[in-house]
C-alpha positions in Angstrom: 105.2 -24.5 230.1 108.9 -25.3 228.8 112.4 -24.6 230.2 113.0 -22.3 227.3 110.0 -20.1 228.3 111.2 -19.9 231.9 114.7 -19.0 230.6 113.2 -16.4 228.3 111.5 -14.9 231.1 115.0 -14.4 232.9 116.1 -12.5 230.0 113.1 -10.4 230.0 113.4 -9.4 233.6 117.2 -8.7 233.0 116.2 -6.2 230.2 114.1 -4.4 232.9 117.1 -3.1 234.7 118.0 -5.9 237.3 121.6 -6.1 236.0 124.2 -6.3 238.7 128.0 -6.3 238.8 129.8 -9.3 237.1 131.5 -11.7 239.2 134.4 -14.1 238.1 134.1 -17.9 238.4 137.3 -20.0 238.4 135.3 -23.3 237.8 132.2 -25.2 237.7 132.2 -26.3 241.3 129.0 -24.1 242.5 127.0 -25.2 239.6 128.0 -29.0 239.5 127.5 -29.7 243.4 123.7 -28.8 242.7 123.3 -31.3 239.9 120.8 -34.0 241.2 122.0 -37.4 241.8 121.7 -40.2 238.9 122.6 -37.8 236.2 124.1 -39.7 233.2 124.3 -36.6 230.9 125.8 -33.3 231.2 126.6 -30.5 229.1 128.9 -27.6 230.6 129.1 -24.2 228.8 131.3 -21.4 229.6 128.9 -18.8 227.8 131.0 -15.6 228.6 134.1 -17.6 227.3 132.4 -18.1 223.9 131.0 -14.6 223.5 134.5 -13.4 224.2 136.3 -15.8 221.9 137.9 -14.3 219.0 135.2 -15.8 216.6 132.7 -14.6 219.1 133.8 -11.2 218.7 134.2 -11.3 215.1 130.6 -12.3 214.4 129.2 -10.3 217.4 127.8 -13.1 219.2 126.9 -11.2 222.3 124.8 -8.6 220.2 122.9 -11.7 218.7 122.6 -13.5 222.0 119.6 -11.8 223.3 117.4 -11.8 220.1 118.5 -15.6 219.6 117.4 -16.3 223.1 113.9 -14.4 222.7 113.5 -16.5 219.5 114.2 -19.8 221.3 117.4 -20.6 219.2 119.7 -20.5 222.5 119.0 -21.8 225.9 121.3 -19.6 228.1 119.7 -16.2 229.0 121.5 -13.1 228.2 124.1 -12.1 231.2 124.8 -15.7 231.9 128.3 -16.7 233.0 128.3 -20.4 232.9 125.6 -22.9 232.6 125.4 -26.4 233.3 122.8 -28.7 231.8 122.3 -32.2 233.4 119.7 -35.1 232.8 118.8 -38.7 233.4 118.3 -40.2 230.0 116.3 -43.4 229.6 118.6 -44.6 226.9 116.2 -47.5 225.8 113.5 -44.9 225.0 115.9 -42.0 224.2 113.9 -39.8 226.6 115.0 -37.8 229.6 113.5 -38.9 232.9 114.4 -35.3 234.2 116.2 -32.4 233.2 117.8 -29.5 235.0 119.7 -26.3 234.0 121.9 -24.6 236.6 123.5 -21.3 235.9 125.5 -18.4 237.2 124.1 -15.1 236.2 125.4 -11.4 236.1 121.8 -10.3 237.3 119.6 -11.4 240.0 116.3 -12.3 238.5 113.3 -11.3 240.3 111.3 -14.7 241.0 108.0 -12.6 241.8 108.2 -11.0 238.4 109.1 -14.3 236.7 106.2 -16.0 238.2 103.8 -13.2 237.3 105.0 -13.0 233.9 104.4 -16.7 233.1 101.3 -17.2 235.3 103.1 -19.1 237.9 103.4 -18.8 241.7 106.0 -18.4 244.3 106.9 -20.9 246.9 109.6 -21.5 249.6 111.0 -25.1 249.6 113.8 -26.1 252.0 114.3 -22.5 253.0 115.1 -21.3 249.4 113.0 -19.2 247.1 111.2 -21.1 244.4 109.1 -20.0 241.4 106.5 -22.6 240.3 106.0 -22.7 236.4 102.8 -24.1 235.2 103.7 -27.6 233.5 105.8 -29.1 236.0 108.9 -26.7 236.0 110.5 -25.2 239.1 113.0 -22.4 239.3 115.0 -22.6 242.4 117.4 -19.5 243.7 120.2 -21.4 245.2 122.1 -18.1 245.9 122.1 -14.5 244.9 123.2 -15.3 241.4 122.9 -19.0 241.0 119.5 -20.5 239.8 118.4 -24.1 238.8 115.5 -25.0 236.6 114.1 -28.6 236.9 111.5 -30.3 234.8 109.5 -32.3 235.0 109.4 -32.1 238.6 106.9 -31.7 241.8 107.2 -30.0 244.9 108.6 -33.2 246.8 111.2 -34.1 244.1 112.4 -30.4 244.3 112.7 -30.5 248.0 114.8 -33.6 247.9 116.9 -31.7 245.3 117.3 -29.1 247.5 118.2 -31.1 250.5 120.8 -32.8 248.3 122.5 -29.6 247.5 122.6 -28.7 251.2 124.4 -31.9 252.1 127.4 -30.3 250.1 128.0 -33.9 248.6 130.9 -34.1 246.2 130.1 -37.6 244.7 126.8 -36.7 243.2 128.3 -37.4 239.7 129.6 -40.7 238.3 133.5 -41.0 237.9 133.0 -40.7 234.0 130.9 -37.4 234.4 133.6 -36.0 236.9 136.3 -36.4 234.2 134.2 -34.4 231.8 134.0 -31.6 234.3 137.8 -31.6 234.7 138.3 -31.2 231.0 135.7 -28.3 231.1 137.7 -26.5 233.8 140.9 -26.7 231.8 139.3 -24.2 229.3 137.1 -25.9 226.8 134.0 -23.7 226.5 131.7 -26.5 225.6 131.9 -30.2 227.1 129.2 -32.7 226.7 129.2 -36.1 228.1 127.1 -39.3 228.3 127.9 -42.1 230.8 127.2 -45.4 229.1 128.6 -47.8 231.8 126.5 -50.9 232.4 124.1 -49.8 229.7 125.0 -52.8 227.3 125.3 -56.4 228.3 127.8 -58.7 226.5 125.1 -61.1 225.5 123.1 -58.2 223.8 126.2 -57.0 221.8 127.1 -60.5 221.1 123.7 -61.3 219.5 123.8 -58.1 217.6 127.3 -58.7 216.1 126.4 -62.4 215.3 123.5 -60.9 213.0 126.1 -58.7 211.3 127.0 -59.8 207.9 130.0 -57.5 208.1 131.3 -59.1 211.2 130.6 -62.4 209.5 133.1 -61.6 206.8 135.7 -60.3 209.3 135.9 -63.7 211.1 136.4 -62.3 214.4 135.7 -63.6 218.0 132.3 -62.3 218.6 132.4 -63.1 222.2 135.7 -61.5 222.9 134.6 -58.2 220.9 131.3 -58.3 222.8 133.3 -58.2 226.0 135.3 -55.3 225.0 132.4 -53.3 223.5 130.3 -53.8 226.7 133.1 -52.1 228.8 132.2 -48.7 227.2 132.3 -46.1 229.9 131.0 -43.1 227.9 131.3 -40.7 225.0 132.2 -37.1 225.3 132.4 -34.2 222.9 134.7 -31.1 223.5 134.4 -27.9 221.5 137.0 -25.1 221.6 136.4 -21.7 219.9 139.4 -19.5 218.8 139.4 -18.0 215.4 137.5 -21.2 214.3 135.4 -23.8 215.9 137.1 -27.2 216.8 135.3 -30.4 218.2 136.6 -33.8 219.2 134.6 -36.8 220.2 136.1 -39.3 222.5 134.7 -42.8 223.2 136.1 -44.4 226.3 136.3 -48.1 227.2 137.3 -50.1 230.2 139.1 -52.8 228.1 141.5 -52.0 225.4 140.0 -52.6 222.1 141.9 -55.1 219.9 
């Protein structure tokens, strides 16, 4: 059972009449502080901001949202305010060890109906209501309208995740990912960030550079270049939407590149 199927079930329940009054959110704090520790990749999306953008209104994104979600083309259920996707990527295998989706919704999904629809079950973990979805996916109700979906997961890992959120820690993200959150809170509707600190060693990069025919023609100091490149902190992408879409990629290093 995939995360997309669980999210799709949220939308179906919402259509059944469980909509409630919309709330306003000033930032991502209520979502970010529920990200499990050790995340090295995050995506922050102001879904409402995108749908209400000039381009979103012009192209009727809100009307298309529900049908596209049902088709599995978008991950955020209809009636989503904001969503934060987080994962820990094994960069050697380019595969996520775990993934979470944490969202603020304009409606309160009924977890009992969700569990029934996807042939799952209900549970209570750490004092919170949880829907257990076959295949290792858990849907956690953190508050009336804030829900988290974790996969692959088991009951113990979800319990630890819940306990982390109750500790109200503000340092669960790396400094690089914290910077990405601040950029999102300044108004960009989509921010993606990947923390690459300590991923590449100087020797690994130096060996790769030494094998490059292009680098050989440049006659550069391979060891000095390797040291600079190994200081990479991460890469981030910001997307703004007005009348048009505009994206900007930023690569950050701890040392100045020369």
